[in-house]
One Martini backbone bead per residue (centre of mass of N, CA, C, O) as a GRO file, in nm:
protein
  147
    1MET     BB    1   1.444   0.117   8.128
    2PHE     BB    2   1.734   0.154   8.230
    3GLN     BB    3   1.707   0.460   8.312
    4HIS     BB    4   1.485   0.406   8.521
    5LEU     BB    5   1.649   0.210   8.710
    6LEU     BB    6   1.891   0.404   8.757
    7ALA     BB    7   1.726   0.632   8.890
    8ARG     BB    8   1.610   0.480   9.129
    9ARG     BB    9   1.876   0.387   9.256
   10LEU     BB   10   2.005   0.667   9.284
   11GLY     BB   11   1.781   0.789   9.461
   12ALA     BB   12   1.807   0.587   9.694
   13ALA     BB   13   2.114   0.638   9.749
   14CYS     BB   14   2.069   0.946   9.826
   15PHE     BB   15   1.847   0.959  10.042
   16VAL     BB   16   1.972   0.835  10.304
   17PRO     BB   17   2.218   1.040  10.341
   18ALA     BB   18   2.034   1.293  10.348
   19LEU     BB   19   1.873   1.210  10.596
   20LEU     BB   20   2.109   1.188  10.792
   21LEU     BB   21   2.225   1.476  10.755
   22SER     BB   22   1.973   1.631  10.840
   23ALA     BB   23   1.969   1.518  11.132
   24CYS     BB   24   2.248   1.637  11.212
   25ALA     BB   25   2.180   1.951  11.142
   26MET     BB   26   1.946   2.035  11.339
   27GLY     BB   27   1.982   1.997  11.636
   28GLY     BB   28   1.975   2.203  11.942
   29ASP     BB   29   1.973   2.205  12.249
   30PRO     BB   30   2.179   2.202  12.484
   31PRO     BB   31   2.286   2.011  12.720
   32THR     BB   32   2.199   1.935  13.040
   33ARG     BB   33   2.286   1.901  13.366
   34PRO     BB   34   2.212   1.698  13.589
   35THR     BB   35   2.217   1.662  13.924
   36SER     BB   36   2.332   1.375  13.931
   37GLU     BB   37   2.593   1.453  13.778
   38ALA     BB   38   2.693   1.668  13.974
   39SER     BB   39   2.708   1.470  14.218
   40ALA     BB   40   2.910   1.275  14.081
   41MET     BB   41   3.150   1.482  14.067
   42GLN     BB   42   3.152   1.449  14.410
   43GLN     BB   43   3.191   1.108  14.414
   44ARG     BB   44   3.366   1.081  14.158
   45PHE     BB   45   3.705   0.964  14.066
   46ILE     BB   46   4.015   1.027  13.895
   47VAL     BB   47   4.313   0.825  13.926
   48ARG     BB   48   4.671   0.867  13.848
   49TYR     BB   49   4.937   0.677  13.886
   50VAL     BB   50   5.245   0.632  13.889
   51PRO     BB   51   5.458   0.447  13.753
   52GLY     BB   52   5.552   0.193  14.000
   53THR     BB   53   5.360   0.225  14.204
   54ALA     BB   54   5.166   0.062  14.421
   55PRO     BB   55   4.875   0.152  14.312
   56GLU     BB   56   4.943   0.079  14.019
   57ARG     BB   57   5.010  -0.223  14.062
   58ASP     BB   58   4.770  -0.222  14.299
   59SER     BB   59   4.427  -0.167  14.319
   60THR     BB   60   4.376  -0.246  14.632
   61LEU     BB   61   4.524   0.036  14.736
   62VAL     BB   62   4.364   0.284  14.647
   63ALA     BB   63   4.140   0.337  14.859
   64ASP     BB   64   4.337   0.365  15.106
   65ARG     BB   65   4.493   0.605  14.988
   66ILE     BB   66   4.252   0.806  14.956
   67GLU     BB   67   4.165   0.797  15.248
   68ALA     BB   68   4.424   0.913  15.363
   69THR     BB   69   4.417   1.176  15.207
   70ALA     BB   70   4.144   1.274  15.318
   71ARG     BB   71   4.235   1.280  15.611
   72SER     BB   72   4.478   1.485  15.569
   73ALA     BB   73   4.273   1.707  15.437
   74GLY     BB   74   4.005   1.714  15.633
   75ILE     BB   75   3.801   1.506  15.526
   76VAL     BB   76   3.485   1.496  15.686
   77ASP     BB   77   3.230   1.378  15.856
   78ALA     BB   78   3.013   1.378  16.116
   79ARG     BB   79   3.188   1.116  16.239
   80GLY     BB   80   3.507   1.175  16.139
   81SER     BB   81   3.501   1.044  15.853
   82PRO     BB   82   3.560   0.993  15.506
   83GLY     BB   83   3.433   0.740  15.444
   84ASP     BB   84   3.364   0.558  15.153
   85VAL     BB   85   3.604   0.396  14.956
   86THR     BB   86   3.557   0.293  14.615
   87TRP     BB   87   3.659   0.071  14.389
   88LEU     BB   88   3.571   0.025  14.053
   89ARG     BB   89   3.804   0.093  13.816
   90ARG     BB   90   4.017   0.037  13.539
   91LEU     BB   91   4.142   0.204  13.299
   92ALA     BB   92   4.308   0.200  12.994
   93VAL     BB   93   4.513   0.436  13.106
   94GLY     BB   94   4.537   0.344  13.436
   95ALA     BB   95   4.315   0.461  13.575
   96ASP     BB   96   4.108   0.532  13.862
   97VAL     BB   97   3.791   0.460  13.991
   98VAL     BB   98   3.616   0.640  14.243
   99SER     BB   99   3.403   0.624  14.542
  100ILE     BB  100   3.226   0.858  14.761
  101THR     BB  101   3.081   0.794  15.085
  102PRO     BB  102   2.956   1.043  15.111
  103GLU     BB  103   2.915   1.311  14.948
  104LEU     BB  104   3.070   1.586  14.840
  105ASP     BB  105   3.135   1.889  14.847
  106ALA     BB  106   3.289   2.126  14.662
  107ALA     BB  107   3.514   2.186  14.868
  108GLN     BB  108   3.601   1.894  14.930
  109ALA     BB  109   3.665   1.809  14.641
  110GLN     BB  110   3.891   2.017  14.598
  111ARG     BB  111   4.067   1.932  14.839
  112LEU     BB  112   4.116   1.641  14.736
  113LEU     BB  113   4.241   1.716  14.460
  114ASP     BB  114   4.474   1.876  14.578
  115ALA     BB  115   4.593   1.647  14.741
  116LEU     BB  116   4.638   1.443  14.515
  117ASN     BB  117   4.813   1.638  14.330
  118ALA     BB  118   5.041   1.663  14.569
  119ASP     BB  119   5.109   1.385  14.527
  120ALA     BB  120   5.382   1.214  14.395
  121ASP     BB  121   5.213   0.947  14.301
  122VAL     BB  122   5.035   1.152  14.136
  123GLN     BB  123   4.952   1.249  13.816
  124TYR     BB  124   4.628   1.253  13.845
  125ALA     BB  125   4.318   1.442  13.933
  126GLU     BB  126   3.962   1.397  13.886
  127PRO     BB  127   3.653   1.435  13.794
  128ASP     BB  128   3.378   1.241  13.727
  129GLY     BB  129   3.248   1.284  13.395
  130ARG     BB  130   3.064   1.375  13.146
  131MET     BB  131   3.151   1.393  12.808
  132THR     BB  132   3.071   1.665  12.590
  133ILE     BB  133   2.932   1.828  12.328
  134GLY     BB  134   2.936   2.176  12.330
  135PRO     BB  135   2.919   2.488  12.379
  136GLY     BB  136   3.115   2.738  12.299
  137PRO     BB  137   3.259   3.009  12.244
  138GLU     BB  138   3.192   3.301  12.134
  139MET     BB  139   3.237   3.390  11.791
  140ARG     BB  140   3.363   3.611  11.580
  141MET     BB  141   3.304   3.718  11.278
  142ARG     BB  142   3.434   3.791  11.007
  143GLY     BB  143   3.376   4.147  10.969
  144THR     BB  144   3.272   4.212  11.238
  145PRO     BB  145   3.210   4.443  11.457
  146VAL     BB  146   3.325   4.588  11.732
  147GLU     BB  147   3.157   4.687  12.043
   0.00000   0.00000   0.00000
């Protein structure tokens, strides 16, 4: 009786982790980036100002500073203005997330990032996008011949 009870409990205790591990190992096709995320990468940006600078101390200055940088980089819409720059939030690392409407095309987004990264008060600027684990570069297995 004791052995039968022990076997049932041990079987149940091993079944759940095995089920979870098999679900993790199944994998599937790599995720694709929907167009809405691609456009978000040209509409939302992460900017980290150097500690001690005015925009780093006061987040209300960030949108105006980025708008001025966009204007000086020549990024304008059909009306001749850089559009609306909206401060969204400050991240735990101290960087600010901003949104620009209307969204920029790829060349304008790159010009804005280049202009922001050239600013002495900016520690770094990058597009805001979802970070995921995806397929990496294809690696040759040890011992396989090089073609």
